[in-house]
C-alpha positions as CSV (number, residue, x, y, z in Angstrom):
1,N,48.9,-19.9,-36.3
2,A,50.5,-16.5,-36.8
3,C,49.1,-15.4,-33.4
4,K,50.6,-18.5,-31.7
5,T,54.1,-17.5,-32.8
6,C,53.9,-14.8,-30.1
7,H,51.2,-16.2,-27.8
8,T,51.5,-19.6,-26.3
9,P,48.2,-20.8,-24.8
10,L,48.4,-22.6,-21.5
11,V,45.9,-24.8,-19.6
12,N,43.1,-22.6,-18.2
13,Y,44.8,-19.6,-19.8
14,C,41.6,-17.5,-20.2
15,T,40.5,-15.7,-17.1
16,E,37.1,-14.6,-18.5
17,T,33.9,-16.2,-17.3
18,E,32.2,-18.9,-19.4
19,V,29.2,-16.6,-20.0
20,I,31.3,-13.9,-21.6
21,R,33.5,-16.4,-23.5
22,L,30.3,-18.0,-25.0
23,A,29.1,-14.6,-26.1
24,Q,32.2,-14.5,-28.3
25,D,31.9,-18.2,-29.4
26,D,34.9,-18.9,-27.2
27,N,37.1,-17.2,-29.8
28,C,40.1,-15.3,-28.4
29,S,40.1,-12.8,-31.2
30,G,36.6,-11.7,-30.4
31,C,37.9,-10.1,-27.1
32,H,41.5,-9.4,-27.9
33,I,41.3,-8.3,-31.5
34,P,38.0,-6.5,-31.8
35,K,37.1,-5.1,-35.3
36,S,37.6,-1.3,-35.4
37,G,34.7,-0.7,-37.8
38,A,37.0,1.2,-40.2
39,I,35.7,1.1,-43.8
40,D,38.4,3.2,-45.6
41,I,40.2,0.1,-47.0
42,P,37.8,-2.1,-49.2
43,H,37.8,-5.8,-48.6
44,V,40.0,-5.6,-45.6
45,S,39.0,-6.3,-42.0
46,I,40.6,-3.8,-39.7
47,S,41.2,-4.7,-36.0
48,D,42.4,-2.7,-33.0
49,H,45.2,-5.1,-32.2
50,K,48.6,-3.6,-32.1
51,I,51.2,-5.8,-34.0
52,Q,54.8,-5.1,-33.3
53,I,58.1,-7.0,-32.8
54,P,59.0,-6.9,-29.1
55,N,62.0,-4.8,-28.1
56,K,62.3,-3.3,-31.6
57,E,60.2,-0.2,-31.2
58,K,61.8,2.8,-32.7
59,T,62.6,5.8,-30.5
60,S,62.6,9.3,-31.7
61,S,64.0,12.5,-30.2
62,S,62.0,15.7,-30.1
63,G,63.0,19.3,-29.4
64,N,61.8,21.5,-26.7
65,F,58.5,23.3,-27.1
66,L,59.0,27.1,-27.1
67,G,55.7,28.5,-28.0
68,L,53.1,28.9,-30.9
69,K,53.4,31.3,-33.7
70,C,50.5,32.4,-35.9
71,M,51.4,31.9,-39.6
72,T,48.4,33.6,-41.0
73,D,48.6,36.9,-39.2
74,Q,51.6,38.8,-38.0
75,N,49.6,40.4,-35.2
76,P,47.1,37.8,-33.9
77,T,44.7,38.9,-31.3
78,P,45.0,37.4,-27.8
79,L,41.7,35.4,-28.4
80,T,43.2,33.9,-31.5
81,M,46.3,32.8,-29.6
82,A,44.2,31.4,-26.7
83,K,42.3,29.3,-29.3
84,G,45.5,28.2,-30.8
85,Y,46.9,26.9,-27.5
86,L,43.6,25.1,-26.8
87,H,43.7,23.4,-30.1
88,Y,47.3,22.4,-29.7
89,Y,46.7,21.1,-26.2
90,E,43.8,18.9,-27.4
91,A,45.4,17.8,-30.6
92,F,49.1,17.3,-29.7
93,N,50.3,17.9,-26.2
94,N,48.3,18.0,-23.0
95,E,50.9,19.7,-20.9
96,K,49.4,21.9,-18.1
97,M,51.6,24.8,-19.1
98,L,49.7,25.2,-22.4
99,L,46.5,25.9,-20.3
100,D,48.4,28.5,-18.4
101,S,49.2,30.2,-21.7
102,V,45.5,30.0,-22.7
103,K,44.5,31.7,-19.4
104,W,47.3,34.3,-19.9
105,Y,46.0,35.3,-23.3
106,L,42.4,35.3,-22.2
107,N,43.3,37.8,-19.5
108,K,44.5,40.1,-22.2
109,V,41.2,40.1,-24.0
110,K,39.4,43.4,-23.7
111,T,36.1,42.6,-25.2
112,K,34.3,39.9,-23.3
113,D,31.8,39.0,-26.0
114,D,30.3,35.5,-26.8
115,D,33.4,34.4,-28.7
116,Y,35.5,35.1,-25.6
117,N,33.0,33.3,-23.3
118,K,32.8,30.3,-25.5
119,T,36.6,30.0,-25.5
120,L,36.6,30.4,-21.7
121,I,34.0,27.6,-21.5
122,H,36.3,25.5,-23.7
123,L,39.1,26.0,-21.2
124,Y,36.9,25.2,-18.2
125,F,35.7,22.0,-20.0
126,I,39.2,20.7,-20.3
127,Q,39.8,21.5,-16.7
128,A,36.5,19.9,-15.6
129,K,35.4,23.1,-13.9
130,Y,31.7,22.5,-14.4
131,S,30.4,25.1,-12.0
132,D,32.5,27.7,-13.8
133,I,31.1,26.6,-17.2
134,I,27.5,27.0,-16.0
135,A,28.4,30.5,-14.5
136,T,30.1,31.6,-17.8
137,S,27.3,30.3,-19.9
138,K,24.9,32.8,-18.4
139,N,27.0,35.5,-20.0
140,L,26.2,34.2,-23.5
141,K,23.7,36.4,-25.4
142,N,22.3,33.6,-27.6
143,S,22.7,30.7,-25.0
144,A,25.0,28.9,-27.4
145,S,22.1,28.1,-29.8
146,D,24.4,28.5,-32.8
147,D,27.4,26.6,-31.5
148,M,27.3,22.8,-31.2
149,W,30.5,22.6,-29.1
150,A,29.5,25.2,-26.6
151,S,26.0,23.6,-26.3
152,Y,27.7,20.2,-25.7
153,R,30.1,21.5,-23.1
154,I,27.4,23.3,-21.2
155,G,25.2,20.2,-21.3
156,E,28.1,18.2,-19.9
157,A,28.5,20.7,-17.1
158,Y,24.9,20.4,-16.1
159,L,25.0,16.5,-16.4
160,N,28.0,16.3,-14.2
161,T,26.4,18.6,-11.6
162,E,23.3,16.4,-11.7
163,Q,21.1,19.2,-13.2
164,Y,19.4,16.9,-15.6
165,P,16.7,19.0,-17.2
166,Q,19.1,21.7,-18.1
167,A,21.5,19.1,-19.5
168,V,18.6,17.8,-21.7
169,E,18.0,21.4,-22.9
170,Y,21.6,22.0,-24.0
171,F,22.2,18.5,-25.4
172,A,19.1,18.9,-27.4
173,K,20.5,22.1,-28.9
174,A,23.7,20.2,-29.8
175,V,21.7,17.5,-31.5
176,K,19.6,20.0,-33.4
177,L,22.8,21.6,-34.8
178,Q,24.4,18.2,-35.7
179,P,21.6,15.5,-35.8
180,F,23.8,12.7,-36.7
181,N,26.5,13.3,-34.2
182,L,26.2,10.1,-32.1
183,D,28.1,11.5,-29.0
184,N,25.5,14.3,-28.9
185,N,22.6,11.8,-29.2
186,F,24.1,9.5,-26.6
187,K,24.5,12.3,-24.1
188,L,21.0,13.6,-24.7
189,A,19.6,10.1,-24.1
190,T,21.6,9.8,-20.9
191,A,20.3,13.1,-19.6
192,Q,16.8,12.0,-20.5
193,L,17.4,8.7,-18.7
194,F,18.5,10.5,-15.5
195,S,15.5,12.9,-15.9
196,G,13.1,10.0,-15.9
197,N,12.2,10.3,-19.6
198,L,12.7,6.5,-20.2
199,D,10.8,6.3,-23.6
200,L,12.8,9.2,-25.0
201,A,16.1,7.8,-23.7
202,E,15.4,4.4,-25.1
203,K,14.6,5.9,-28.5
204,G,17.9,7.9,-28.3
205,Y,20.0,4.9,-27.5
206,Q,18.3,2.8,-30.3
207,F,19.1,5.5,-32.8
208,V,22.7,5.6,-31.8
209,L,22.9,1.8,-32.1
210,K,21.1,1.8,-35.4
211,E,23.8,4.1,-36.8
212,N,26.7,2.4,-35.0
213,P,26.0,-1.1,-33.5
214,E,29.5,-1.0,-31.9
215,Y,28.8,2.0,-29.6
216,Y,29.3,0.0,-26.5
217,L,28.4,2.7,-24.0
218,A,25.0,3.0,-25.7
219,W,24.5,-0.8,-25.2
220,N,25.4,-0.5,-21.5
221,N,23.1,2.4,-20.8
222,L,20.3,0.7,-22.8
223,G,20.9,-2.4,-20.6
224,V,20.5,-0.2,-17.4
225,L,17.3,1.3,-18.8
226,Q,15.9,-2.2,-19.7
227,M,16.9,-3.6,-16.3
228,N,15.1,-0.8,-14.5
229,S,12.1,-1.3,-16.7
230,G,11.9,-5.0,-15.9
231,K,13.0,-6.1,-19.4
232,L,15.6,-8.5,-17.9
233,K,16.3,-10.7,-20.9
234,E,16.8,-7.7,-23.1
235,A,19.0,-6.1,-20.5
236,E,21.2,-9.3,-20.2
237,N,21.6,-9.2,-24.0
238,S,22.6,-5.6,-23.9
239,F,25.2,-6.1,-21.2
240,L,26.7,-9.1,-23.0
241,K,27.0,-7.1,-26.1
242,T,28.7,-4.3,-24.2
243,I,31.3,-6.7,-22.8
244,A,31.8,-8.3,-26.2
245,L,32.7,-4.9,-27.6
246,D,34.8,-3.9,-24.6
247,P,35.8,-6.8,-22.4
248,D,37.4,-4.5,-19.8
249,Y,34.4,-2.4,-19.2
250,L,33.9,-2.8,-15.4
251,N,30.4,-1.2,-15.2
252,A,28.8,-3.6,-17.6
253,K,30.2,-6.6,-15.7
254,I,28.9,-5.2,-12.4
255,K,25.5,-4.6,-13.9
256,L,25.4,-8.1,-15.4
257,A,26.3,-9.6,-12.1
258,E,23.5,-7.6,-10.4
259,L,21.0,-8.8,-13.0
260,Y,22.0,-12.4,-12.3
261,I,21.6,-11.9,-8.6
262,S,18.2,-10.3,-8.9
263,T,17.1,-13.3,-11.1
264,R,18.7,-15.7,-8.6
265,Q,21.1,-17.2,-11.2
266,K,23.7,-17.9,-8.6
267,N,26.2,-19.8,-10.7
268,K,26.4,-17.2,-13.5
269,A,26.6,-14.4,-10.9
270,T,29.4,-16.2,-9.0
271,Q,31.5,-16.7,-12.1
272,I,31.5,-13.0,-12.9
273,I,32.0,-11.9,-9.3
274,E,35.0,-14.2,-8.8
275,Q,36.6,-12.9,-11.9
276,L,36.0,-9.3,-10.8
277,K,37.4,-10.0,-7.4
278,Q,40.6,-11.3,-9.0
279,N,41.0,-8.4,-11.3
280,Y,39.6,-5.6,-9.1
281,P,40.2,-6.7,-5.5
282,D,39.9,-3.1,-4.1
283,E,36.7,-2.2,-5.9
284,P,33.9,-1.6,-3.3
285,A,31.1,-2.5,-5.7
286,V,32.7,-6.0,-6.1
287,N,32.8,-6.6,-2.4
288,Q,29.1,-5.6,-2.2
289,L,28.3,-8.1,-4.9
290,L,30.0,-10.8,-2.9
291,L,27.7,-10.1,0.0
292,K,24.6,-10.1,-2.2
293,V,25.4,-13.4,-4.0
294,R,25.9,-15.2,-0.7
295,S,22.3,-14.3,0.3
296,I,20.8,-16.1,-2.7
């Protein structure tokens, strides 16, 4: 009842398909107020729904950003300042001028050691300059074996340039340094999937989901793996779980529609495709699905 004071349901108000609604027991809160998984407040269920009074948001003024000052060292090195600007960019303010400052300070560094190269890789990672990351990684003396973040960023560069064996190598280093970092394990499993190591990839995704059953990307990729392996019922379940956790995740809905088309479940496929066509009219993959479903 508290929800209905702001939200007034209308006839046929839900635009989701029946398949996806049933996966949530036709409960609006299942999609619109997903549980966050936070456990810091005992006996309280935390959700990701933002509660506020319309038109009463507070506004605040802020001053102009002038620059960073090191409070622990009166004469910080250029590399320290570069790291400071990188941290400030990622944590507080992603203005492009901050990255210009990073580059300016890095140009003043005289000793191009591993610490310098890892910082440069960090900058290139933010800028999505994957080829530059790979080139810079070759200057590292220890191949980032002792640095989880450097290993992760280099692995991501190889993954995005479709050099999957090398991506596996670096993500494996990241996992070795932090075995229970689920993002590292997810990326390693994904690189293994693209490398054709399906058994290892499946074990990786299962590990991630054992540690965090709400890791929706792992459910989606596991579904892709299962569908390609002919485990169609398991794949359907994985895609439905993905959508239950993130109702707006387009890729899972496309994959679920493809699964229904491949198993000649025309009604279920049509429901999803019509909903996708309404919400994503310019998406090429949706138009391809329309052609496929008509051939069933």
